[in-house]
N, C-alpha and C positions, 0 to 999 in steps of 0.2 A: 029468567038466564043471568046469570052472570060472567061477568066481562073478565076473564082470570087468563091472563095472556102466558103464567106459566103452569096451567091447567092444562092447555091446550096442545102440547106439545111443541109449541112455539120455539122455547129456545133451543130445544134439541135440530130443530129443523133448520135454523137459524144457523147455528155452528157448522150443520153438512155444507148449505149454502156456499156462507164464506169459506169453509174449507174447498168448494169445488172452484169457488171464484179465485181464491189462490193458486187452485193447479192449474187453470187454465189461463192465468197470467204468466206463470211459469213456462206453459208449452207457447205460448206467445211469442215468447222471449229468447225460447230455443230456437222457434222457427225462423224469427227475423236473424238471428246470428246465421243460420243455413244460409238464407235468401242472400244476405251479405256476402259470405262465400261464394256462391253460385255465379253472383255478379261478376266479382275477382275474378274467376273462371272463364267467364264469358268474355270478359277484358283479354285478358291471355289470348284467349283464344284469335278474336278480331285481330292481335298483334302478330300472331303465327299465321294466319291465313294471310293478311298483307305482306308480310314477309317470302311466303311463297310464291303468291301471287307475283311481286316483283319478279322473284331470281325466275318462275316462267316466261315471265314475259320478256325477261332478259336475254333468255337463253335464243329465243327466234331472231332478236334483232341484234346478237353478235354473230350468229349464222349468217345473217344478210349484211352485215359489214363486209365479214370477211370474205364473203362469194363476192361482193362489190368490187373488194381491192385488189381481189385474185384474177377476176376476170379480166382486169384491163381495164374496167372504165372508171375506176378512180382515178386513172393519169391524166 
């Protein structure tokens, strides 16, 4: 039996494997970029949720304060 790497199709298979690896590396880079973008979106949504929570909590507090002052208990 000869040990001839060129005769068994290895060079062609090697090229295909290396091409697939390059393609996968590119796909991973693209996915990482998308995940980073999603992380930024989540951060923005957290800030918006906090602001709306602050506003939603402030409304009953303002109403209670006005009620307290109008009802005469604040004097």
